[in-house]
C-alpha positions in Angstrom: -70.1 -169.8 170.6 -68.2 -166.5 171.1 -68.4 -165.0 174.6 -70.4 -161.8 174.9 -68.3 -158.6 174.9 -69.5 -156.5 177.9 -68.8 -153.3 176.1 -71.2 -154.3 173.3 -73.6 -157.0 174.7 -76.6 -156.9 176.9 -76.5 -160.2 178.7 -79.0 -162.0 181.0 -77.4 -164.8 183.0 -80.4 -166.3 184.8 -84.0 -167.0 184.0 -86.2 -164.5 185.8 -89.9 -165.0 185.0 -91.0 -162.1 187.2 -89.1 -159.7 184.9 -90.1 -161.2 181.6 -92.0 -158.2 180.2 -89.0 -155.9 181.0 -86.6 -158.4 179.3 -88.9 -158.6 176.3 -88.4 -154.9 175.8 -84.6 -154.9 176.4 -84.1 -157.7 173.9 -86.0 -156.1 171.1 -84.4 -156.5 167.7 -85.2 -154.6 164.5 -84.0 -153.1 161.2 -85.8 -149.8 160.7 -88.7 -151.6 158.9 -90.0 -153.7 161.7 -89.0 -154.7 165.3 -89.8 -157.8 167.3 -89.9 -157.9 171.1 -87.6 -160.3 172.9 -90.1 -163.0 173.5 -89.3 -166.7 173.2 -89.8 -168.5 170.0 -91.7 -171.3 171.8 -93.8 -168.8 173.8 -94.4 -168.2 177.5 -97.5 -167.6 179.6 -98.6 -163.9 179.9 -96.0 -162.8 177.5 -96.3 -159.5 175.6 -95.6 -161.0 172.1 -95.4 -158.4 169.3 -93.8 -157.5 166.0 -94.5 -154.0 164.8 -94.0 -152.7 161.3 -93.7 -149.0 160.5 -96.8 -147.3 159.2 -99.2 -150.2 159.8 -101.9 -148.4 161.8 -105.4 -149.5 162.3 -108.4 -148.1 164.2 -109.1 -149.0 167.8 -111.5 -147.6 170.4 -110.4 -144.9 172.9 -106.9 -144.3 171.4 -108.2 -143.8 167.8 -105.5 -145.8 166.1 -102.5 -148.0 166.9 -99.7 -149.9 165.3 -101.1 -153.3 164.6 -99.2 -156.3 166.0 -98.5 -158.2 162.7 -98.8 -162.0 162.2 -96.2 -163.7 164.3 -93.0 -164.9 162.5 -91.2 -166.2 165.6 -93.5 -169.1 166.4 -91.6 -172.3 166.8 -93.1 -175.3 168.6 -90.5 -177.9 169.7 -91.5 -181.4 170.8 -88.6 -183.4 172.3 -89.3 -187.1 172.4 -93.0 -186.2 172.7 -92.6 -183.6 175.4 -93.4 -179.9 174.7 -90.4 -177.7 175.3 -91.4 -174.6 177.3 -89.7 -172.8 180.2 -92.8 -173.0 182.4 -92.4 -176.7 182.5 -89.6 -179.0 183.5 -86.4 -177.4 185.0 -84.1 -174.7 183.6 -80.5 -175.9 184.4 -78.7 -173.1 182.6 -80.0 -169.9 180.9 -78.1 -167.2 179.1 -79.5 -164.6 176.7 -77.4 -161.9 174.9 -78.1 -159.1 172.5 -75.0 -158.1 170.5 -75.4 -154.4 169.8 -72.7 -154.5 167.1 -74.9 -156.5 164.8 -78.4 -157.0 166.3 -77.9 -160.7 166.9 -80.1 -162.1 169.7 -78.9 -165.4 171.1 -80.2 -167.6 173.9 -78.7 -170.8 175.4 -80.9 -173.0 177.5 -80.1 -176.3 179.2 -83.4 -177.8 180.0 -84.5 -180.9 181.9 -87.9 -182.1 180.8 -90.6 -183.4 183.3 -89.4 -187.0 182.3 -85.8 -186.1 183.1 -84.5 -185.7 179.5 -81.8 -183.0 179.3 -81.4 -181.0 176.2 -79.2 -178.0 175.2 -81.0 -175.6 172.9 -79.2 -172.7 171.2 -81.3 -170.0 169.6 -80.3 -167.1 167.3 -82.3 -164.5 165.5 -81.8 -161.3 163.5 -83.8 -158.9 161.4 -81.7 -158.1 158.3 -80.4 -154.6 158.0 -79.3 -155.3 154.4 -82.7 -156.9 153.4 -85.3 -155.1 155.5 -88.2 -157.4 154.5 -86.4 -160.5 155.8 -86.2 -162.0 159.3 -84.3 -165.2 160.3 -84.0 -167.5 163.2 -82.2 -170.7 163.8 -82.0 -173.3 166.6 -79.5 -175.9 167.4 -80.8 -178.8 169.5 -78.5 -181.3 171.3 -79.9 -184.1 173.5 -77.5 -185.0 176.3 -78.8 -188.1 178.1 -81.4 -189.6 175.7 -82.2 -190.5 172.2 -85.7 -190.1 170.6 -87.5 -187.9 168.1 -87.9 -184.2 167.6 -90.9 -182.6 166.0 -90.8 -178.9 164.9 -93.9 -176.8 164.1 -93.1 -173.5 162.4 -96.1 -171.3 161.5 -97.2 -167.8 160.7 -99.9 -167.0 163.3 -102.5 -164.7 161.8 -104.3 -164.6 165.1 -101.8 -162.1 166.6 -103.6 -159.4 168.5 -103.0 -156.1 170.4 -103.6 -157.2 174.0 -106.9 -158.8 173.0 -107.9 -156.6 170.1 -107.6 -158.2 166.7 -106.8 -156.0 163.7 -106.4 -158.6 160.9 -108.9 -160.2 158.6 -107.9 -163.3 156.6 -107.5 -163.0 152.8 -105.8 -166.3 151.8 -103.0 -168.7 152.6 -101.2 -171.9 151.5 -98.6 -174.3 153.0 -96.9 -176.8 150.6 -93.6 -177.8 149.1 -91.6 -176.7 152.1 -92.9 -173.1 152.3 -96.0 -171.2 153.3 -97.7 -167.9 152.9 -100.4 -165.9 154.6 -102.3 -162.9 153.2 -104.2 -160.6 155.6 -105.6 -157.1 155.8 -106.2 -154.6 158.6 -109.9 -154.2 159.3 -110.3 -150.4 159.1 -107.2 -149.0 157.4 -107.3 -151.8 154.8 -103.5 -152.3 154.7 -102.7 -155.6 153.2 -99.8 -157.7 154.6 -98.3 -160.8 153.2 -95.9 -163.1 155.0 -94.0 -165.9 153.3 -91.9 -168.4 155.2 -89.6 -171.4 154.7 -88.4 -174.0 157.2 -85.1 -175.9 156.8 -83.8 -178.7 159.0 -80.3 -180.2 159.1 -80.1 -183.7 160.6 -78.0 -186.9 160.2 -81.3 -188.9 160.1 -84.2 -189.0 157.7 -86.5 -186.0 157.8 -90.3 -186.3 157.5 -92.1 -183.2 156.1 -95.7 -182.1 156.5 -97.7 -179.0 155.9 -100.7 -178.0 158.0 -103.0 -175.6 156.2 -104.8 -174.5 159.4 -107.1 -171.5 158.8 -105.1 -168.3 159.5 -102.2 -170.3 160.8 -100.4 -172.2 158.1 -97.7 -174.4 159.6 -94.7 -176.4 158.4 -93.9 -179.6 160.3 -90.6 -181.5 160.4 -89.7 -184.7 162.2 -86.4 -186.5 162.7 -84.5 -188.7 165.1 -82.5 -187.4 168.0 -79.4 -189.2 169.2 -77.6 -188.4 172.4 -74.7 -186.0 171.7 -75.7 -185.3 168.1 -77.2 -181.9 167.1 -79.8 -181.0 164.6 -80.1 -177.4 163.2 -83.3 -175.6 162.3 -83.6 -172.4 160.2 -86.8 -170.4 159.7 -86.8 -167.5 157.3 -89.7 -165.1 156.9 -90.4 -162.3 154.4 -92.9 -159.5 155.0 -94.4 -157.0 152.5 -97.4 -154.7 152.9 -99.5 -152.7 150.5 -97.6 -149.6 151.7 -94.5 -151.2 150.0 -96.1 -152.5 146.8 -99.5 -152.9 145.2 -99.1 -156.7 145.2 -97.6 -157.6 148.6 -98.3 -161.3 148.3 -96.5 -161.6 144.9 -93.6 -159.6 146.3 -93.3 -161.7 149.4 -93.4 -165.1 147.6 -91.0 -163.9 144.9 -88.6 -162.6 147.5 -88.6 -165.8 149.5 -88.1 -167.9 146.3 -85.0 -165.8 145.5 -83.3 -166.4 148.8 -80.8 -169.3 149.1 -81.7 -172.4 151.1 -80.5 -172.3 153.8 -80.3 -168.5 153.9 -78.5 -167.6 157.1 -74.9 -167.4 156.0 -75.7 -165.5 152.8 -77.8 -162.9 154.6 -75.6 -162.6 157.7 -72.5 -161.1 156.0 -74.2 -158.1 154.3 -76.3 -157.6 157.5 -73.2 -157.5 159.6 -71.4 -155.2 157.1 -74.4 -152.7 157.2 -74.2 -152.6 161.0 -70.5 -151.9 160.8 -71.2 -148.9 158.6 -73.9 -147.7 161.0 -71.6 -147.7 164.0 -68.8 -146.1 162.0 -70.9 -142.9 161.8 -72.3 -142.8 165.3 -70.4 -144.9 167.9 -69.6 -143.3 171.2 -66.6 -144.7 173.2 -66.3 -144.0 176.9 -63.2 -145.2 178.8 -63.3 -145.7 182.5 -67.1 -146.3 182.9 -68.4 -149.7 181.7 -72.0 -149.0 182.8 -72.2 -145.7 180.9 -70.5 -147.3 177.9 -73.0 -150.1 177.5 -75.9 -147.8 178.3 -75.0 -145.4 175.6 -74.6 -148.0 173.0 -77.8 -149.7 174.0 -79.6 -146.3 173.6 -78.2 -145.8 170.2 -79.0 -149.3 169.1 -82.6 -148.8 170.1 -82.8 -145.6 168.0 -81.1 -147.2 165.0 -83.4 -150.3 164.9 -86.4 -147.9 164.9 -85.1 -145.5 162.3 -86.9 -145.6 158.9 -84.3 -145.7 156.2 -86.4 -146.2 153.1 -89.7 -144.6 154.2 -90.3 -140.8 154.6 -94.0 -141.3 155.5 -93.4 -142.7 159.0 -91.6 -141.5 162.1 -90.4 -143.0 165.4 -93.0 -143.3 168.1 -92.3 -142.5 171.8 -91.9 -146.2 172.5 -90.1 -146.8 169.2 -91.3 -150.2 167.8 -90.7 -152.0 171.0 -94.0 -152.2 172.9 -97.6 -151.3 173.2 -97.0 -148.1 175.1 -98.5 -145.0 173.5 -99.8 -147.3 170.7 -97.0 -146.3 168.3 -98.0 -142.6 168.3 -95.4 -139.9 167.5 -94.8 -137.1 170.0 -92.4 -134.2 170.3 -90.0 -136.8 171.7 -89.0 -137.5 168.1 -88.0 -133.9 167.0 -86.4 -132.7 170.2 -84.9 -135.8 171.8 -84.3 -138.4 169.1 -83.9 -136.4 166.0 -80.6 -134.6 167.0 -78.8 -137.9 167.1 -79.8 -138.5 163.4 -79.3 -134.9 162.3 -75.7 -135.0 163.5 -74.8 -138.6 162.6 -77.2 -139.8 159.8 -78.9 -136.8 158.3 -80.6 -138.9 155.6 -82.7 -140.5 158.4 -83.3 -137.1 159.9 -84.6 -135.9 156.6 -87.0 -138.9 156.5 -88.3 -138.1 159.9 -88.9 -134.4 159.1 -90.5 -135.4 155.8 -93.1 -137.3 157.8 -94.2 -134.0 159.3 -94.3 -132.4 155.8 -96.5 -135.2 154.4 -98.8 -134.9 157.4 -99.1 -131.1 157.1 -102.7 -131.3 156.0 -103.6 -133.2 159.2 -102.1 -130.3 161.2 -104.2 -127.9 159.1 -107.3 -129.8 159.8 -106.6 -129.6 163.6 -106.1 -125.9 163.4 -109.3 -125.4 161.6 -111.2 -127.6 163.9 -110.0 -125.5 166.9 -110.8 -122.3 165.2 -107.3 -121.3 164.3 -105.4 -120.6 161.0 -102.4 -122.4 159.6 -101.2 -125.7 161.0 -101.5 -127.0 164.5 -99.6 -130.3 164.8 -101.2 -133.0 166.9 -99.8 -133.8 170.3 -100.0 -137.5 169.3 -99.7 -138.3 165.6 -100.0 -141.5 163.6 -100.6 -142.2 159.9 -102.4 -139.0 158.7 -101.2 -136.3 161.1 -104.6 -135.9 162.7 -104.9 -135.7 166.5 -104.9 -139.2 168.0 -104.4 -138.4 171.7 -107.0 -140.3 173.7 -109.5 -138.1 175.4 -110.1 -140.4 178.4 -108.0 -143.2 179.8 -108.4 -145.4 182.9 -107.0 -143.9 186.1 -103.5 -145.2 186.8 -104.4 -146.0 190.4 -108.1 -147.0 190.1 -109.1 -148.7 186.8 -112.7 -148.1 187.6 -112.3 -144.4 187.1 -111.5 -142.5 183.9 -109.1 -139.5 183.6 -109.5 -136.7 181.1 -106.4 -136.3 179.0 -105.9 -132.6 178.0 -102.6 -132.9 176.2 -104.2 -133.3 172.8 -106.3 -130.2 173.4 -103.9 -127.7 175.0 -100.3 -128.9 174.9 -99.5 -126.8 171.9 -95.7 -126.3 171.9 -95.1 -129.3 169.6 -95.8 -127.2 166.5 -92.9 -124.9 167.4 -90.7 -127.9 168.2 -91.1 -129.2 164.6 -89.9 -125.8 163.3 -87.0 -125.8 165.7 -86.0 -129.3 164.5 -86.2 -128.1 160.9 -83.8 -125.2 161.7 -81.4 -127.5 163.6 -81.3 -129.9 160.6 -80.8 -127.0 158.1 -78.0 -125.5 160.1 -76.2 -128.8 160.5 -76.7 -130.1 156.9 -77.0 -127.0 154.7 -79.9 -128.8 152.9 -81.4 -125.8 151.2 -83.5 -128.0 148.9 -85.5 -129.4 151.9 -86.2 -126.0 153.4 -87.1 -124.6 150.0 -89.6 -127.3 149.0 -90.8 -128.6 152.4 -89.6 -126.9 155.5 -90.7 -123.4 154.5 -94.3 -124.4 154.0 -94.3 -126.0 157.5 -92.8 -122.9 159.0 -95.2 -120.4 157.4 -98.3 -122.5 158.3 -97.1 -122.9 161.9 -96.4 -119.2 162.2 -100.0 -118.6 161.1 -101.2 -120.8 163.8 -99.3 -119.0 166.5 -100.4 -115.6 165.3 -104.1 -116.7 165.4 -103.7 -118.5 168.7 -102.2 -115.5 170.5 -104.7 -113.6 172.7 -104.5 -109.8 173.1 -104.5 -108.5 176.7 -105.8 -104.9 176.3 -105.0 -104.0 179.9 -101.3 -104.8 179.6 -101.0 -104.2 175.8 -99.5 -107.6 175.1 -100.2 -111.0 173.5 -100.6 -114.0 175.8 -101.4 -117.7 175.6 -104.0 -119.0 178.0 -105.1 -122.4 179.0 -102.1 -124.5 177.9 -99.9 -127.3 179.1 -96.1 -126.8 178.9 -93.6 -129.7 178.8 -94.1 -130.1 182.6 -97.3 -132.1 182.5 -97.9 -132.0 186.3 -99.5 -128.6 185.6 -102.3 -128.2 183.2 -104.7 -125.3 182.2 -102.1 -122.7 183.0 -101.6 -119.2 181.4 -98.5 -117.8 179.9 -96.3 -120.9 180.1 -92.8 -119.4 179.6 -91.7 -122.3 177.3 -94.8 -122.0 175.1 -94.7 -118.2 174.9 -91.0 -118.1 174.1 -91.3 -120.6 171.3 -94.3 -118.9 169.8 -92.2 -115.8 169.6 -89.2 -117.7 168.2 -91.3 -119.3 165.5 -92.9 -116.1 164.3 -89.5 -114.3 164.3 -87.8 -117.0 162.3 -90.7 -117.4 159.9 -90.2 -113.8 159.0 -86.4 -114.3 158.7 -87.0 -117.3 156.5 -89.3 -115.3 154.2 -86.7 -112.5 153.9 -84.1 -115.1 153.0 -86.3 -116.6 150.4 -87.1 -113.2 148.8 -83.4 -112.3 148.6 -82.1 -115.7 147.4 -85.0 -117.5 145.8 -87.6 -114.9 144.8 -89.4 -117.3 142.5 -90.0 -119.8 145.3 -91.0 -117.0 147.6 -93.6 -115.9 145.0 -94.8 -119.4 144.7 -95.5 -119.6 148.5 -97.2 -116.2 148.4 -99.6 -117.5 145.8 -100.1 -121.0 147.2 -100.6 -119.9 150.8 -102.0 -116.5 150.0 -99.2 -115.0 152.0 -99.4 -111.2 152.0 -97.2 -108.4 153.4 -99.9 -107.4 155.8 -99.9 -110.9 157.4 -96.1 -110.8 157.8 -96.4 -107.5 159.5 -99.0 -109.0 161.8 -96.5 -111.8 162.7 -93.9 -109.2 163.5 -96.3 -107.3 165.7 -97.4 -110.4 167.6 -93.8 -111.6 168.1 -92.7 -108.2 169.5 -95.6 -108.1 172.0 -95.7 -111.7 173.3 -95.5 -111.6 177.1 -92.4 -113.4 178.6 -92.4 -113.8 182.4 -88.8 -112.8 183.2 -87.7 -110.8 186.3 -84.4 -109.0 185.5 -83.7 -108.4 189.2 -83.7 -112.0 190.3 -83.0 -113.5 186.8 -85.9 -115.9 187.3 -88.4 -116.9 184.7 -91.7 -117.9 186.2 -92.8 -121.2 184.6 -96.3 -119.9 184.2 -98.6 -117.3 185.8 -99.0 -117.9 189.5 -96.4 -120.7 189.7 -94.4 -119.0 192.5 -97.6 -118.8 194.6 -98.3 -122.6 194.4 -97.5 -124.7 197.4 -93.8 -125.5 197.8 -92.9 -129.1 198.7 -89.6 -130.3 200.3 -89.0 -133.4 198.1 -86.1 -134.5 200.2 -88.4 -134.9 203.1 -90.4 -137.5 201.1 -87.4 -139.8 200.6 -87.1 -142.6 200.3 -89.9 -143.2 197.8 -90.6 -145.4 194.8 -93.3 -143.6 193.0 -93.9 -140.2 191.3 -95.2 -137.1 193.1 -98.3 -137.4 191.0 -99.0 -140.8 192.3 -98.4 -139.7 195.9 -100.4 -136.5 195.8 -102.9 -137.4 193.0 -103.3 -135.6 189.7 -105.0 -132.5 191.1 -102.9 -132.5 194.2 -99.6 -132.4 192.3 -101.1 -129.6 190.1 -101.4 -127.4 193.2 -97.7 -127.7 194.1 -94.5 -126.3 192.6 -93.2 -129.9 192.0 -92.3 -130.4 188.4 -92.5 -133.4 186.2 -89.7 -131.7 184.2 -88.4 -128.1 184.4 -89.8 -126.2 181.4 -87.5 -123.2 182.1 -84.3 -125.3 181.9 -85.5 -127.0 178.8 -86.1 -123.6 177.3 -82.6 -122.5 178.3 -81.1 -125.6 176.7 -82.9 -125.1 173.4 -82.4 -121.3 173.3 -79.0 -120.8 175.1 -78.9 -117.2 174.0 -82.0 -116.4 176.1 -80.2 -116.3 179.5 -76.9 -115.0 180.7 -74.9 -117.1 183.1 -76.3 -115.3 186.2 -79.9 -116.0 185.1 -79.1 -119.6 184.1 -77.6 -120.2 187.5 -80.6 -118.6 189.3 -83.1 -120.7 187.4 -81.1 -123.9 187.8 -80.9 -123.4 191.5 -84.6 -122.7 191.8 -86.1 -125.3 189.6 -83.7 -128.3 190.3 -84.8 -129.0 193.9 -88.5 -128.8 192.8 -88.2 -131.4 190.0 -89.3 -135.0 190.4 -86.1 -136.3 188.7 -86.3 -140.0 189.3 -90.0 -140.8 188.9 -91.2 -137.8 186.9 -90.6 -137.6 183.2 -88.1 -139.7 181.4 -87.4 -136.7 179.2 -86.0 -134.6 181.9 -82.8 -136.1 183.3 -80.7 -135.9 180.1 -81.5 -132.2 179.7 -80.8 -131.6 183.4 -77.4 -133.2 182.9 -76.6 -130.9 180.0 -77.5 -127.8 182.0 -75.5 -129.0 184.9 -72.5 -129.4 182.6 -72.9 -125.8 181.3 -72.7 -124.6 184.9 -69.6 -126.7 185.7 -71.5 -129.1 187.9 -70.1 -132.3 186.6 -71.0 -134.4 189.6 -74.6 -133.3 189.4 -74.6 -133.8 185.6 -73.4 -137.4 186.0 -76.1 -138.2 188.5 -78.8 -137.0 186.1 -77.1 -138.6 183.1 -77.2 -142.0 184.8 -80.9 -141.6 185.6 -81.4 -141.4 181.9 -78.9 -144.1 181.0 -80.6 -146.5 183.4 -84.2 -145.7 182.5 -84.8 -148.9 180.5 -81.9 -151.2 181.4 -82.8 -151.0 185.1 -86.5 -150.2 184.6 -86.3 -147.2 186.9 -89.9 -146.2 186.5 -91.3 -149.7 186.4 -92.8 -149.3 182.9 -90.1 -150.5 180.6 -92.3 -153.5 179.8 -94.4 -151.1 177.7 -91.5 -150.3 175.4 -88.3 -148.4 175.1 -88.2 -144.7 176.3 -87.1 -143.3 172.9 -86.8 -139.8 174.2 -84.5 -140.9 177.0 -82.4 -142.9 174.6 -81.9 -139.8 172.4 -81.3 -137.7 175.4 -78.5 -140.0 176.6 -76.7 -139.2 173.3 -77.3 -135.5 173.7 -76.1 -135.5 177.3 -72.8 -137.2 176.2 -72.1 -135.1 173.1 -73.6 -131.7 174.0 -73.1 -132.0 177.8 -69.9 -133.8 178.7 -68.4 -133.5 175.2 -69.4 -129.8 175.1 -70.2 -129.8 171.4 -72.2 -126.7 170.4 -72.9 -124.8 167.2 -73.4 -121.1 166.5 -73.2 -118.9 163.4 -69.5 -119.5 163.1 -69.7 -123.3 163.1 -69.0 -125.9 165.7 -67.0 -125.7 169.0 -65.9 -128.1 171.7 -65.8 -127.2 175.4 -65.6 -130.6 177.2 -66.6 -131.2 180.8 -65.9 -134.8 181.3 -66.8 -136.6 184.6 -63.7 -137.0 186.7 -63.6 -140.8 186.4 -63.9 -140.9 182.6 -60.5 -141.5 181.0 -61.5 -140.7 177.5 -64.6 -139.8 175.4 -64.7 -140.3 171.6 -67.7 -139.5 169.5 -68.7 -138.9 165.8 -70.7 -136.2 164.3 -71.4 -134.8 160.8 -71.4 -131.1 160.0 -72.3 -129.8 156.5 -71.6 -133.2 155.0 -68.2 -133.6 156.6 -67.8 -136.4 159.2 -65.7 -135.6 162.4 -64.3 -137.8 165.1 -63.7 -136.1 168.4 -61.2 -137.7 170.8 -61.2 -136.2 174.3 -58.6 -137.6 176.7 -59.5 -136.5 180.2 -56.5 -134.2 180.9 -57.7 -130.6 180.8 -60.0 -128.5 178.6 -60.1 -129.0 174.8 -61.2 -126.5 172.3 -61.3 -126.2 168.5 -61.4 -123.4 166.1 -64.9 -122.8 164.8 -65.3 -124.4 161.4 -65.9 -121.9 158.6 -69.6 -121.3 157.9 -70.2 -118.5 155.5 -73.8 -119.6 154.7 -76.7 -117.4 156.0 -79.2 -119.5 158.0 -81.7 -119.0 160.8 
């Protein structure tokens, strides 16, 4: 077996049961259709076993809906001379597990001494095919070292899979015979059908006995053969999934697909899978010389985004925890548009288009939310699932006392997400020149969101201005605040750009402009109202100090010396309590710096420096939001603070690999993964775009010898190679097209 390449492989060299949930997340594999956590084929007590498939949501109490853990394909019971192989029994003499990021191959080598003293070498491999997204494969090589006997293999599809105790699936049918099996199930509330078809192959020098156990909701294939000391047997299990989201007859599709696969299938499917991964990395790989930890962390982050990215489905998006765990129940947040989407926009725009199309297809859900709240247009939900309706839980158990409930306000008053979707649309349009998408999908989103902001704005007669009261900004330590600077600025930005978009349509595509006027009842008087609101939205900026007050009264809240609380291992909210943290100036993440990152024209260098200096020491960088460190790194780069930038960057890079916040077992921090790429490319690499095209102003950390990265601009791929010997710049690429 080839030794793991440390620049490409995540490797675990010892068996650590106490960190198993974290490892399950880290060793997740997937292919953009489904992902499987890095649990063991044979199982382990208290594991968080799950495979999630895009779009398969089902109703559940409290959190409204969640991705349903689908029937388990990994299950493989191994009996070695009558003894059940499992790592909680016997003795582990050697353990190594490795995830090859180049091709998504997860391998595990275990040398195990059974309770009776039999020593066996077991070598596991698995992958989810990137070339054939409905197909997953695993194989095992078993070599007895000091004994001869028998081996018995049970390979099933377990329809009893649940979501931490909650079962979503009802049985429809099954069969197990002639060397294969199938299971047909359906979600209880959403009525999504799923069919799994599987086949088990065994290669042995001895005779093989075959059985089929048609156990209800758990069809199983059984193989028995002789084991001889020093001789190996090989097992292959191939599983195919289809749902009623894919086809009207998922069972027929799954059985037919399995029948068409060669037997055994590994070698035939591995080559195209590997070739597809090579193509993926050719468009987006990042190379860092001189920093092995940063190198593997960046590739790990990109791998996690790639295995969660829907390539053939524009009705799904990437949840905050990707498809890697139960955290946030598979719900989609602004994490996707602002943190993950830029990676796809600038490396794989077809995937970015799918992710934005998800918001278009769920526009009616946003309209329903706006109407329910008494507003016009479209108000996108803080947490979104299958339909675009709000699925943020209203109450959840208190993080420190499970006997108490905490009211969750984000679904009610964290409203900036609607503007973030419009911002992502503009970023995609500028980078790709995809007029067709804007004309037929993006414009409708923009106009309906602008309507929402105009109707949500509140007129302050005393000061003759529009304001936004009772909101939550990106910094969620502070709720029920008025005039959050980030929210107000993006309300204004959305309205202004909706007007510009309408003007562009009337000049260049008057027929489409007329269609929107008729479909949306868009009248000149309403456009004038948008302009009036945009011009009069209050923005809390002090020209003398250059400071932007995060929200009304923020500067009057209690200041806290965070350095005096060190060392600590928990968030400020955990230390002070939810209400206690709300009364301080401590930030979960700095809204003002996030605003300055997204709208760089908003602040000159003096004001940017003033706000960076004020908000940075008041931010809970390590234990606050996983979204903040990457943006903090970029802003430090813009101010020439490479040392500070690198410190913040590594906080983001280590978020999951080192389980910095202690919650990686719930799934990958997708926003942090996307932020890592942005910190490298937009921060250290200094890539930025304006009306003239793209420019490079690199600010590499002193110990980096070279940085290379790919990006795509207007359909043209570029490879940027930055040796660390002085500044690099490029002429702006020609861009004659008018855009927002």
